[in-house]
C-alpha positions in Angstrom: -12.8 -74.7 -202.6 -15.4 -74.3 -199.4 -17.1 -70.8 -200.1 -16.2 -69.9 -196.4 -12.4 -70.0 -197.3 -12.9 -67.4 -199.7 -12.2 -64.7 -196.8 -8.7 -65.5 -197.1 -8.1 -64.6 -200.9 -10.3 -61.3 -200.7 -9.1 -59.2 -203.6 -8.2 -56.2 -201.3 -7.1 -54.1 -203.8 -10.2 -54.1 -205.4 -12.2 -53.5 -202.6 -10.4 -50.2 -201.6 -10.6 -49.2 -205.2 -14.5 -49.4 -205.2 -14.3 -47.6 -201.6 -11.9 -45.0 -203.0 -14.2 -44.6 -206.3 -17.4 -43.9 -204.1 -15.5 -41.3 -201.6 -14.5 -39.7 -205.0 -18.3 -38.5 -205.2 -19.1 -35.4 -203.6 -22.8 -36.6 -202.5 -24.4 -34.2 -200.1 -27.3 -34.9 -198.9 -30.2 -33.4 -201.2 -28.4 -32.4 -203.7 -27.4 -33.5 -207.5 -24.1 -35.2 -206.3 -26.4 -37.9 -203.9 -28.2 -38.6 -207.2 -25.2 -38.8 -209.3 -23.7 -41.6 -207.0 -27.1 -43.7 -206.9 -26.9 -43.8 -210.7 -23.1 -44.6 -210.5 -24.0 -47.6 -207.9 -27.1 -48.8 -209.8 -25.1 -49.4 -212.8 -22.3 -51.3 -210.9 -24.5 -53.6 -209.1 -26.1 -54.2 -212.9 -22.7 -54.9 -214.1 -21.5 -57.6 -211.3 -24.8 -59.1 -212.4 -27.7 -58.5 -210.3 -30.9 -56.9 -210.5 -30.7 -53.3 -209.7 -32.6 -49.9 -210.1 -33.2 -46.1 -208.8 -36.1 -46.6 -206.8 -37.4 -42.9 -206.7 -39.4 -41.3 -203.6 -40.2 -37.4 -202.9 -42.1 -37.2 -205.9 -39.0 -38.2 -207.9 -36.9 -35.7 -206.4 -34.5 -38.0 -204.8 -34.0 -42.0 -205.1 -32.5 -45.1 -203.6 -30.2 -47.6 -205.1 -31.6 -51.0 -204.4 -30.2 -54.2 -205.7 -31.1 -58.0 -205.4 -28.9 -60.8 -205.7 -31.8 -63.5 -206.0 -31.2 -67.0 -204.7 -32.5 -70.1 -205.9 -35.3 -70.7 -203.4 -35.6 -72.2 -199.7 -33.5 -70.0 -197.9 -33.7 -66.9 -195.9 -33.1 -63.6 -196.9 -30.8 -60.9 -195.9 -31.0 -57.4 -196.3 -27.9 -55.1 -196.2 -28.9 -51.1 -195.5 -27.0 -47.8 -195.3 -27.0 -44.3 -196.7 -24.9 -43.0 -199.5 -25.4 -39.2 -199.0 -23.1 -37.5 -196.6 -22.7 -34.3 -194.2 -20.7 -31.4 -195.6 -16.9 -31.4 -195.5 -15.7 -28.7 -192.6 -12.6 -26.9 -192.2 -9.4 -28.2 -190.9 -9.0 -30.8 -193.9 -5.2 -31.6 -194.5 -6.4 -34.0 -197.4 -8.6 -33.7 -200.0 -12.5 -34.7 -199.0 -12.9 -36.2 -202.2 -9.6 -37.6 -203.2 -10.4 -41.2 -202.0 -6.6 -41.1 -200.5 -5.4 -44.5 -199.3 -2.3 -44.9 -197.2 -0.6 -47.5 -195.0 -3.4 -47.4 -192.2 -6.4 -45.9 -193.5 -8.8 -44.5 -196.4 -10.0 -41.1 -196.1 -12.7 -39.1 -197.2 -15.7 -37.2 -196.3 -18.7 -39.3 -195.7 -15.9 -42.6 -195.9 -16.8 -43.6 -192.3 -20.4 -42.2 -192.3 -21.4 -44.6 -193.8 -19.8 -45.4 -197.5 -17.3 -47.9 -196.0 -20.0 -49.9 -194.5 -22.2 -49.7 -197.9 -18.9 -50.5 -199.9 -18.4 -53.7 -197.6 -21.4 -55.3 -198.5 -21.3 -54.8 -202.0 -17.7 -56.0 -202.1 -18.8 -59.1 -200.3 -21.6 -59.6 -202.4 -19.3 -59.2 -205.3 -16.3 -61.8 -203.9 -18.9 -64.5 -203.6 -20.5 -63.6 -207.0 -17.2 -63.6 -208.8 -16.3 -67.0 -207.1 -19.6 -68.6 -208.6 -21.5 -69.2 -204.8 -24.9 -69.8 -205.3 -27.3 -69.2 -202.6 -31.0 -70.1 -201.4 -31.7 -67.1 -200.3 -31.7 -63.6 -201.4 -29.6 -60.8 -200.7 -31.1 -57.4 -200.9 -28.6 -54.1 -201.0 -30.4 -51.0 -200.1 -28.3 -48.1 -200.8 -30.7 -45.3 -199.5 -30.3 -41.3 -199.1 -31.9 -39.3 -196.6 -31.0 -41.0 -193.3 -29.6 -37.6 -192.6 -33.2 -35.9 -193.0 -34.4 -39.1 -190.3 -34.3 -42.0 -192.5 -36.7 -40.8 -195.1 -35.1 -43.2 -197.9 -35.6 -46.3 -195.9 -38.8 -45.4 -194.9 -39.7 -45.0 -198.5 -38.1 -48.4 -199.7 -39.8 -50.1 -196.9 -43.1 -48.5 -198.4 -42.1 -49.7 -201.6 -42.5 -53.3 -200.0 -38.6 -53.8 -199.4 -38.4 -56.4 -197.1 -36.1 -59.5 -195.7 -35.9 -62.3 -193.1 -33.1 -60.4 -191.5 -30.8 -57.0 -192.0 -27.7 -55.6 -191.3 -27.1 -51.8 -191.1 -23.8 -50.8 -191.6 -23.7 -47.7 -190.0 -20.3 -46.9 -188.5 -19.8 -49.2 -185.1 -16.0 -49.9 -185.1 -17.2 -53.4 -186.4 -19.0 -54.0 -182.7 -22.4 -55.3 -182.5 -24.5 -52.8 -181.8 -28.0 -54.6 -180.5 -30.2 -51.5 -179.3 -29.7 -47.7 -179.9 -32.0 -44.8 -178.7 -34.8 -42.5 -179.9 -33.9 -39.3 -181.0 -36.0 -36.0 -180.7 -35.5 -32.5 -180.6 -36.7 -30.0 -178.1 -37.6 -26.0 -177.7 -37.4 -24.9 -174.1 -38.6 -21.0 -173.4 -37.7 -19.0 -170.1 -39.5 -16.2 -169.4 -38.6 -13.6 -166.7 -38.9 -10.3 -165.6 -36.1 -7.2 -166.8 -35.1 -4.6 -164.9 -32.2 -2.2 -165.1 -28.8 -3.4 -163.5 -29.1 -1.1 -160.8 -32.2 -3.0 -159.4 -30.9 -6.5 -160.5 -32.1 -7.8 -157.3 -36.1 -7.4 -158.3 -35.4 -8.7 -161.7 -36.0 -12.6 -162.8 -32.9 -13.2 -164.5 -33.7 -15.9 -167.7 -30.1 -16.1 -168.5 -29.3 -16.9 -164.9 -32.2 -19.8 -164.7 -30.7 -21.3 -168.2 -27.1 -21.4 -166.7 -29.1 -23.2 -163.6 -31.0 -25.7 -165.9 -28.7 -26.6 -168.4 -25.9 -28.9 -166.4 -29.4 -30.3 -164.8 -30.6 -31.3 -168.3 -26.9 -32.6 -169.5 -27.2 -35.1 -166.3 -30.5 -36.3 -166.8 -31.8 -39.9 -167.2 -35.5 -40.9 -168.1 -37.5 -42.9 -165.9 -39.0 -46.1 -167.0 -35.9 -47.8 -168.5 -36.3 -51.5 -168.4 -32.7 -52.0 -167.5 -29.6 -50.4 -166.6 -28.4 -50.9 -170.1 -31.5 -49.3 -171.4 -30.9 -46.4 -169.3 -27.2 -46.2 -170.2 -28.3 -44.5 -173.8 -30.6 -41.8 -172.1 -29.1 -38.4 -172.8 -30.1 -34.9 -173.0 -27.9 -32.6 -174.4 -28.6 -28.6 -174.8 -26.7 -26.9 -178.1 -28.2 -23.8 -178.5 -28.9 -20.9 -176.4 -30.1 -17.3 -177.0 -30.6 -15.1 -174.3 -31.6 -11.0 -174.4 -34.6 -8.8 -174.0 -38.1 -10.2 -175.5 -38.7 -13.1 -177.7 -36.9 -10.6 -180.5 -33.8 -11.1 -178.5 -32.8 -7.4 -178.5 -29.0 -7.1 -178.0 -28.6 -3.6 -178.0 -29.6 -3.0 -174.2 -27.0 -5.0 -172.3 -27.2 -2.9 -168.9 -30.7 -4.5 -168.8 -31.5 -7.9 -167.2 -32.2 -10.5 -169.9 -35.9 -11.6 -169.5 -36.4 -14.4 -172.3 -33.8 -17.1 -173.1 -34.5 -19.7 -175.7 -32.7 -23.3 -175.5 -32.4 -26.0 -178.1 -31.3 -29.3 -177.8 -31.8 -33.2 -178.5 -32.8 -35.9 -176.4 -32.1 -40.1 -176.6 -34.5 -42.5 -174.7 -34.4 -46.3 -174.9 -36.9 -48.7 -176.4 -39.4 -49.3 -173.4 -39.3 -45.7 -172.6 -41.4 -43.3 -174.4 -41.1 -39.3 -175.5 -44.2 -38.6 -173.3 -42.2 -40.1 -170.4 -39.4 -38.4 -171.5 -40.8 -34.9 -171.9 -42.7 -35.4 -168.6 -39.6 -35.9 -166.5 -38.0 -32.8 -168.1 -41.2 -30.6 -167.3 -40.7 -31.9 -163.9 -37.0 -30.2 -163.9 -38.9 -27.2 -165.4 -41.3 -27.3 -162.4 -38.2 -27.4 -160.1 -36.6 -24.3 -162.0 -39.6 -22.1 -161.5 -39.7 -23.1 -157.7 -35.8 -21.7 -157.5 -36.7 -18.6 -159.7 -40.0 -17.3 -158.6 -41.8 -15.5 -161.2 -40.3 -17.4 -164.1 -42.1 -18.9 -166.4 -40.9 -22.0 -168.5 -42.3 -24.1 -171.7 -40.9 -27.2 -173.8 -42.4 -28.4 -177.0 -41.4 -30.9 -179.3 -39.6 -29.4 -182.6 -40.1 -31.0 -185.9 -38.4 -30.0 -188.7 -40.5 -29.9 -192.2 -39.2 -32.9 -194.6 -37.6 -34.8 -191.6 -38.6 -38.1 -190.1 -38.8 -38.9 -186.5 -36.1 -42.1 -185.9 -37.1 -45.0 -183.8 -35.5 -46.6 -181.1 -34.2 -50.1 -182.3 -33.5 -53.4 -180.1 -32.6 -57.0 -180.8 -32.1 -60.1 -178.5 -28.4 -60.9 -177.6 -29.1 -64.6 -178.5 -31.2 -63.6 -182.0 -29.9 -65.6 -184.9 -28.5 -62.3 -186.7 -26.6 -61.5 -183.6 -25.3 -65.0 -183.2 -24.4 -65.0 -186.9 -22.3 -62.0 -186.9 -20.8 -62.7 -183.5 -19.4 -65.9 -184.8 -18.7 -64.3 -188.4 -16.4 -61.9 -186.3 -14.8 -64.4 -184.1 -13.9 -66.3 -187.3 -12.1 -63.4 -188.9 -10.7 -61.8 -185.9 -10.0 -64.6 -183.4 -11.9 -63.0 -180.7 -15.3 -62.2 -179.1 -17.3 -59.8 -180.7 -18.4 -56.8 -178.5 -21.9 -56.4 -178.4 -24.7 -54.6 -176.8 -26.0 -50.9 -176.2 -22.6 -49.9 -176.9 -21.5 -46.2 -176.7 -21.3 -44.1 -179.0 -23.1 -45.5 -181.1 -26.1 -46.6 -178.8 -26.4 -42.7 -178.9 -27.0 -42.5 -182.6 -30.1 -42.6 -184.6 -30.1 -45.1 -187.7 -32.4 -46.6 -190.3 -32.2 -49.7 -188.2 -35.2 -48.5 -186.2 -37.1 -47.8 -189.3 -36.4 -51.4 -190.1 -37.2 -52.5 -186.7 -40.5 -50.7 -185.9 -42.2 -50.1 -189.2 -41.0 -53.3 -191.3 -40.7 -55.7 -188.3 -37.5 -57.4 -189.3 -34.9 -58.7 -186.9 -31.4 -57.3 -187.4 -28.2 -55.6 -186.1 -26.4 -52.7 -186.6 -22.4 -53.4 -187.6 -20.0 -51.5 -189.8 -16.7 -50.1 -190.1 -15.7 -47.0 -189.2 -16.9 -44.6 -186.4 -13.6 -43.8 -184.4 -13.0 -40.8 -186.8 -16.4 -40.2 -188.0 -17.6 -36.5 -188.8 -14.5 -34.8 -188.3 -11.9 -33.2 -190.5 -9.5 -35.9 -191.9 -12.8 -38.2 -191.7 -11.3 -41.9 -192.1 -11.3 -45.5 -191.9 -9.0 -48.0 -190.8 -8.2 -50.1 -193.8 -8.0 -53.6 -191.6 -11.4 -52.8 -190.3 -12.8 -52.1 -193.7 -11.4 -55.4 -195.0 -12.7 -57.6 -192.1 -16.2 -55.9 -192.5 -16.1 -57.5 -196.1 -15.1 -60.8 -194.6 -17.5 -60.8 -191.8 -20.5 -60.2 -194.3 -19.1 -62.4 -196.4 -19.6 -65.4 -193.8 -22.8 -63.8 -192.5 -24.3 -63.9 -196.0 -23.3 -67.7 -196.3 -24.6 -68.3 -192.9 -28.1 -66.5 -193.2 -29.0 -67.5 -197.2 -26.9 -70.6 -197.0 -25.1 -72.2 -200.2 -27.6 -73.5 -202.8 
């Protein structure tokens, strides 16, 4: 049998059972549950006949699951990357978040879209080829990491432990579209300081809350200078997600008749490859300077907020005619019979992913393409079964093309 024909005899029930099994693990980020799933996946990789290990980091407090299907030599290597840890389940679920439920259309579970389905797709692609006796020239490396939710600390640890390949596929949820560019994320804090008066003399005050109300829509509508192209600019964004306003930096709320003289805004921004954080902050500072002119007496400041234990997540870009992109595009067309949407696709183009680290720190060429996304990070999180199974097939063809049959 031509190995490419294996996509037509995929054991769909086994693939869904594997994903359901992983979905049943409560692998919240930075908990014992993520460690348990890492151990479980390492055991499964060993059982299917490839080299596998728990690779510790953060002074042994956390670990990644790393597997390697060694080739015979002479072929290119391909790395799959995705995280096993998940966000917590929220209110509003109508099914068990850890039940691994499969119905006629979807598979459900917290983290199934973000991003156990992507991880399971690469695992099932490798297992299907192994079970069929396929031998490859190049290595396939499976990096099932933790800590993407802390800015990608797990993938950075893997890179610094020497993990490399000629090409990579990051399996974050893109609804099976080919994302060739995504933004860099940063968090910011803006402080607005006005001048209080009693409401009877409000005209003499500098109202920090009113200034914030003027500023927020302007920030939310921003793009940044220096974008290399309109496509790059399309993934620029600022969002204010937290607002606190009251009297003084202590935010005294018991004296509502007074005009608020202090307001703190927290938010996040996105800029594209070719742009810089310094440039983005400069553009935001110009908005603050204009705000001071509209509200005489107002004082403003902006700073970057960095969280301890969190990694900054770089932007990512790959040329649309790069080999990995052409290979995934061709695999998609072979499976679905149509052209694959490709580019700085939104909303995934606004996401931060570990592809940024593989691109910026490891210098690797890759792509972001995975199942799920449409029902990501919401009650009854789920993935369409068709998308998951098609992703397995696309990954199989990608492996065969990049690594070559021995």
